[in-house]
C-alpha positions as CSV (number, residue, x, y, z in Angstrom):
1,M,345.7,-77.1,118.0
2,A,347.9,-74.2,119.5
3,I,348.3,-76.0,122.8
4,R,349.3,-79.2,121.1
5,Y,351.7,-77.2,118.8
6,H,353.3,-75.6,121.9
7,L,353.7,-78.9,123.8
8,R,355.5,-80.3,120.8
9,L,357.6,-77.2,120.5
10,M,358.7,-77.3,124.1
11,A,359.9,-81.0,123.6
12,V,362.0,-79.9,120.7
13,V,363.4,-77.0,122.7
14,V,364.2,-79.2,125.7
15,K,366.0,-81.7,123.3
16,N,368.0,-78.9,121.6
17,I,369.0,-77.3,125.0
18,R,370.5,-80.5,126.2
19,I,372.6,-81.1,123.1
20,L,373.7,-77.4,123.1
21,L,374.8,-77.6,126.6
22,I,377.0,-80.3,125.7
23,G,378.5,-78.4,122.9
24,C,378.8,-75.4,125.1
25,A,380.9,-77.3,127.6
26,V,383.3,-78.2,124.9
27,S,383.4,-74.9,123.0
28,L,382.8,-72.0,125.4
29,C,386.4,-71.7,126.3
30,G,387.4,-70.7,122.8
31,F,385.0,-68.2,121.6
32,S,381.9,-66.0,122.3
33,F,378.6,-66.6,120.5
34,A,377.9,-64.5,117.4
35,D,375.0,-64.0,115.2
36,V,374.5,-65.8,111.9
37,E,376.8,-64.5,109.4
38,E,375.8,-66.5,106.3
39,E,372.9,-68.8,105.2
40,D,373.3,-72.4,106.3
41,S,373.0,-74.8,103.5
42,G,371.9,-77.7,105.6
43,A,368.0,-77.0,105.1
44,L,365.9,-80.0,104.8
45,R,364.0,-79.8,101.7
46,I,361.4,-82.5,100.3
47,E,360.8,-82.1,96.6
48,T,358.1,-83.5,94.5
49,E,358.1,-83.8,90.7
50,T,355.1,-82.3,88.9
51,E,354.2,-83.1,85.2
52,A,352.5,-80.6,83.0
53,Y,349.0,-81.8,81.6
54,S,346.2,-80.4,79.6
55,A,342.7,-81.4,80.4
56,D,343.8,-84.7,82.0
57,I,343.8,-85.1,85.8
58,Y,346.2,-87.4,87.6
59,L,344.7,-89.6,90.2
60,G,346.9,-91.9,92.1
61,N,349.9,-94.0,90.9
62,T,350.0,-97.0,88.8
63,A,352.0,-100.0,89.7
64,E,354.8,-98.7,87.6
65,G,355.0,-95.5,89.7
66,K,353.6,-93.4,86.9
67,P,350.5,-91.2,87.5
68,A,347.1,-92.8,86.1
69,Q,345.3,-90.4,83.8
70,L,341.5,-89.9,83.7
71,R,340.4,-87.7,80.7
72,L,337.1,-85.9,81.5
73,P,334.6,-85.2,78.8
74,L,334.3,-81.6,77.8
75,P,330.9,-79.9,78.3
76,D,330.8,-79.0,74.6
77,S,330.7,-82.5,73.8
78,I,326.9,-82.2,74.1
79,S,325.8,-80.4,71.1
80,A,323.4,-78.2,72.9
81,F,326.3,-76.8,74.9
82,K,328.3,-75.4,72.1
83,T,330.6,-72.7,73.4
84,S,332.5,-69.8,71.6
85,P,336.2,-70.4,71.5
86,Q,336.8,-67.3,73.5
87,E,334.6,-68.5,76.4
88,K,336.1,-71.9,76.1
89,K,339.4,-70.5,76.4
90,E,338.5,-68.7,79.5
91,F,337.4,-71.8,81.3
92,L,340.4,-73.8,80.1
93,S,342.7,-71.1,81.4
94,L,341.7,-72.2,84.9
95,L,343.6,-75.3,84.1
96,H,346.7,-74.0,82.3
97,E,347.4,-70.4,82.5
98,K,347.1,-69.3,86.2
99,E,348.5,-70.0,89.5
100,L,346.4,-72.7,91.2
101,P,345.1,-70.7,94.2
102,D,343.9,-68.0,91.6
103,C,342.2,-70.7,89.6
104,Y,340.2,-71.8,92.7
105,R,339.2,-68.3,93.7
106,E,338.0,-67.6,90.1
107,A,336.1,-70.8,89.9
108,R,334.6,-70.1,93.4
109,K,333.5,-66.7,92.2
110,K,331.8,-68.1,89.1
111,L,330.0,-70.8,90.9
112,G,329.0,-68.1,93.6
113,A,327.0,-66.2,91.0
114,F,324.5,-69.2,91.0
115,S,324.1,-69.2,94.7
116,S,320.5,-67.9,94.6
117,K,319.3,-70.5,92.2
118,G,317.8,-74.0,92.9
119,A,317.4,-77.0,90.7
120,G,314.0,-75.8,89.5
121,D,315.4,-72.2,88.5
122,V,318.2,-73.0,86.3
123,N,317.7,-72.5,82.6
124,A,319.6,-73.9,79.7
125,E,322.4,-71.4,79.7
126,D,322.8,-71.8,83.5
127,V,323.3,-75.5,83.0
128,R,325.8,-74.9,80.2
129,V,327.9,-72.6,82.3
130,L,327.6,-74.7,85.3
131,S,328.8,-77.6,83.5
132,W,331.8,-75.7,82.5
133,I,332.6,-74.9,86.1
134,F,331.9,-78.5,87.2
135,Y,334.5,-79.6,84.6
136,A,337.1,-77.2,85.5
137,V,337.0,-77.6,89.3
138,S,336.9,-81.5,88.8
139,S,340.0,-81.3,86.6
140,M,342.0,-79.0,89.0
141,D,344.8,-80.4,90.8
142,V,344.9,-80.0,94.7
143,F,347.3,-78.3,96.8
144,P,350.2,-80.7,97.9
145,L,351.3,-81.2,101.5
146,N,354.1,-78.9,102.3
147,Y,357.3,-79.9,104.3
148,D,359.3,-76.7,103.3
149,E,361.0,-75.6,106.6
150,N,362.2,-72.2,104.9
151,T,358.7,-70.6,104.5
152,P,356.1,-69.8,107.1
153,K,353.0,-70.4,105.1
154,D,351.7,-74.0,104.6
155,G,350.5,-73.2,101.1
156,L,347.1,-75.0,101.8
157,Y,344.9,-71.8,101.6
158,D,342.5,-73.1,104.2
159,N,341.8,-76.1,102.1
160,M,340.0,-74.0,99.5
161,D,340.4,-76.7,96.9
162,Y,338.8,-79.5,99.0
163,K,335.9,-77.1,99.9
164,L,335.2,-76.1,96.2
165,K,335.4,-79.7,94.9
166,A,332.9,-80.8,97.4
167,R,330.6,-77.9,96.6
168,V,330.7,-78.9,93.0
169,V,329.5,-82.4,93.7
170,E,326.8,-81.1,96.2
171,W,325.7,-78.8,93.4
172,M,325.3,-81.6,91.0
173,N,323.4,-83.6,93.7
174,V,321.0,-80.7,94.3
175,L,320.4,-80.4,90.4
176,S,319.9,-84.2,90.3
177,W,316.5,-83.8,92.1
178,D,315.1,-82.1,89.0
179,I,317.1,-84.0,86.4
180,S,314.1,-84.7,84.2
181,G,313.0,-81.0,84.2
182,I,316.5,-79.7,83.4
183,V,317.0,-82.0,80.5
184,S,313.6,-80.9,79.2
185,R,314.4,-77.2,79.6
186,C,317.9,-77.6,78.2
187,G,316.9,-79.7,75.2
188,V,319.6,-82.2,75.9
189,K,319.5,-86.0,76.2
190,R,319.4,-87.2,79.8
191,K,322.0,-89.9,79.0
192,E,324.4,-87.3,77.9
193,L,324.1,-84.8,80.7
194,C,324.2,-87.6,83.4
195,R,327.2,-89.1,81.9
196,I,329.4,-85.9,82.0
197,W,328.2,-85.0,85.5
198,A,328.7,-88.6,86.8
199,E,332.3,-88.5,85.3
200,Y,333.0,-85.2,87.1
201,G,331.8,-86.4,90.4
202,A,333.8,-89.7,90.1
203,A,336.9,-87.7,89.5
204,V,336.3,-85.6,92.5
205,L,335.9,-88.6,94.8
206,K,338.8,-90.4,93.1
207,T,341.0,-87.4,94.0
208,F,339.9,-87.4,97.7
209,R,340.2,-91.1,98.1
210,T,343.8,-90.9,96.6
211,Q,344.6,-88.0,98.8
212,Y,343.5,-89.4,102.1
213,D,346.2,-91.2,104.0
214,P,345.0,-93.2,107.0
215,E,348.8,-93.6,108.1
216,L,349.8,-90.0,107.7
217,K,350.0,-89.4,111.4
218,Q,352.2,-92.2,112.1
219,K,354.4,-91.4,109.0
220,Q,354.9,-87.7,110.2
221,A,355.6,-88.8,113.7
222,R,358.6,-90.7,112.3
223,M,359.5,-87.7,110.2
224,K,359.3,-85.3,113.1
225,E,361.6,-87.6,115.1
226,E,364.2,-87.5,112.3
227,Y,363.8,-83.8,111.7
228,D,364.3,-82.9,115.4
229,K,367.5,-84.8,115.5
230,M,368.8,-83.3,112.3
231,S,367.8,-79.8,113.6
232,A,369.5,-80.2,117.0
233,E,372.7,-81.4,115.2
234,R,372.6,-78.6,112.7
235,T,372.1,-76.1,115.6
236,L,375.0,-77.4,117.6
237,R,377.2,-77.4,114.4
238,L,376.4,-73.7,113.7
239,V,377.1,-72.8,117.4
240,Q,380.4,-74.4,117.3
241,E,381.3,-72.8,113.8
242,R,380.3,-69.4,115.4
243,K,377.5,-68.9,113.0
244,L,374.8,-68.9,115.6
245,S,374.2,-67.3,118.8
246,L,372.9,-69.4,121.7
247,F,370.9,-66.3,122.8
248,R,369.3,-65.7,119.5
249,G,366.2,-67.6,120.0
250,A,364.5,-70.7,118.5
251,D,365.4,-71.4,114.9
252,P,362.5,-70.4,112.9
253,R,362.8,-73.2,110.5
254,S,362.0,-75.7,113.2
255,I,358.8,-73.7,114.0
256,Y,357.8,-73.6,110.4
257,Y,358.4,-77.3,109.9
258,N,356.5,-78.4,113.0
259,N,353.6,-75.9,112.0
260,K,353.4,-77.6,108.7
261,L,353.2,-81.1,110.3
262,L,350.2,-79.9,112.1
263,S,348.6,-78.2,109.1
264,N,349.2,-81.4,107.0
265,E,347.5,-83.6,109.7
266,D,344.5,-81.3,109.9
267,R,344.2,-81.3,106.1
268,N,344.2,-85.1,106.0
269,N,341.5,-85.1,108.6
270,N,339.5,-82.6,106.5
271,C,340.0,-84.8,103.3
272,K,338.5,-87.8,105.3
273,Y,335.5,-85.5,106.6
274,H,334.6,-84.3,103.2
275,L,334.8,-87.7,101.7
276,E,332.6,-89.4,104.4
277,K,330.2,-86.6,105.3
278,R,329.7,-84.7,102.2
279,L,331.0,-86.4,99.0
280,G,329.9,-90.0,99.6
281,P,326.2,-89.1,100.4
282,A,326.0,-86.6,97.6
283,F,327.6,-88.7,94.9
284,V,325.6,-91.9,95.7
285,G,322.3,-90.0,96.0
286,M,323.1,-88.2,92.7
287,L,323.8,-91.5,90.9
288,A,320.6,-93.1,92.2
289,R,318.6,-90.4,90.7
290,F,320.4,-90.1,87.4
291,Y,320.1,-93.9,86.9
292,P,317.0,-95.2,88.8
293,G,316.7,-99.0,88.3
294,Q,320.2,-99.1,86.5
295,A,322.4,-100.6,89.2
296,G,325.1,-101.4,86.6
297,E,325.4,-97.6,85.9
298,V,325.7,-96.6,89.4
299,V,328.3,-99.2,90.2
300,K,330.3,-98.3,87.2
301,Y,330.8,-94.7,88.4
302,L,331.4,-95.9,92.0
303,K,334.3,-98.0,90.7
304,K,335.5,-95.1,88.6
305,A,335.5,-93.2,91.9
306,G,337.8,-95.7,93.3
307,Y,335.5,-98.0,95.3
308,A,336.2,-101.8,95.2
309,D,333.3,-104.1,94.4
310,Q,333.2,-105.4,98.0
311,E,332.9,-101.7,99.4
312,I,329.9,-100.7,97.4
313,G,327.3,-102.3,99.6
314,D,328.6,-100.8,102.8
315,L,328.9,-97.3,100.9
316,I,325.2,-97.4,99.8
317,D,324.2,-98.4,103.4
318,R,325.9,-95.5,105.0
319,T,325.1,-92.8,102.4
320,V,321.6,-93.1,101.0
321,G,320.3,-96.3,102.9
322,R,318.1,-99.0,101.6
323,D,314.5,-98.1,100.8
324,G,312.1,-98.2,97.9
325,R,314.2,-95.6,95.9
326,T,317.5,-97.6,96.4
327,E,316.3,-101.1,96.5
328,F,317.3,-101.7,93.0
329,L,320.9,-101.3,94.0
330,Y,320.7,-104.4,96.1
331,K,319.5,-106.6,93.4
332,G,321.6,-109.5,91.7
333,D,324.6,-111.3,93.1
334,R,326.2,-108.2,94.6
335,G,323.0,-107.6,96.7
336,R,322.9,-111.2,97.9
337,Q,326.4,-111.3,98.8
338,H,326.0,-107.9,100.7
339,D,323.0,-109.6,102.6
340,R,325.0,-112.4,103.6
341,K,327.7,-110.2,104.9
342,I,325.3,-108.2,106.8
343,K,323.7,-111.2,108.4
344,S,327.0,-112.6,109.2
345,R,327.7,-109.5,111.4
346,G,324.5,-110.2,113.3
347,S,322.9,-106.8,112.5
348,G,320.3,-105.3,110.2
349,H,320.8,-102.7,107.4
350,M,321.5,-99.2,108.3
351,K,318.7,-96.8,107.7
């Protein structure tokens, strides 16, 4: 990544030097270069609007350009998970009252307290608290891509948000292996617990599917080209206005901006990795164990996660595969259509 960045930066420097030399030929006779005396107002800023929300999470955009809401069920909608007002306020404060990075750090700490436990070890109180953690993390917003040229940090916090959301789905997947034992120990109805966890998992996958942009690299290449042109013109103007010294070194704003393009591209690739390698297999496997023999329920939550009907067969193939435990997912018209599609490709099912 460092080599790629330096190659890009060298190209920008060469382009800037060419333009500066032209400007210098015109202006050197009249003045000597001076340091910057005042802040330049020509900074490039890309602003995004955000809207306050309570327990709703915003996933994608509707045709009207407004965010589409998905309201997640609270854990205490299950009578066995009744929670004191103070504790409930503490969990909901992760969504309302703190800076987003701090919310993720606190939720990560809470989840880490259960790291030594497996599906057979959790008791009713563990499952209640875990459900609140799952709810909070599933509801949290994600860090936006950053294009601010005026700050050195990318504001992505090493993709802490993606990692924790993926961990939550993987946690629910692990617990799903003992779902019958868990509902028995907790004194809850299987249908109720599976429903809220499936909703949380669908919300996480929907977020990732909305965030991933397969065309981001091409979009940012065009943005970089426009930015480099703007930056070179701005530098030349500042030199001519005697606000910038030619010998002062590279404009840090250009460095910050190009660094952020690389960070954004890496984040986008990270999103795809989590979605395909971690979330997809965990979520489909979890649903198959939550709803054995109930293909309609599995498909319902896959659609809530953002998968189109024609994508579901291939998703099942590449995540859990087709065997005795998942054969029920291939029954009916959808299964027959998928079989015909596989045959038309001239290959068998993925194992």
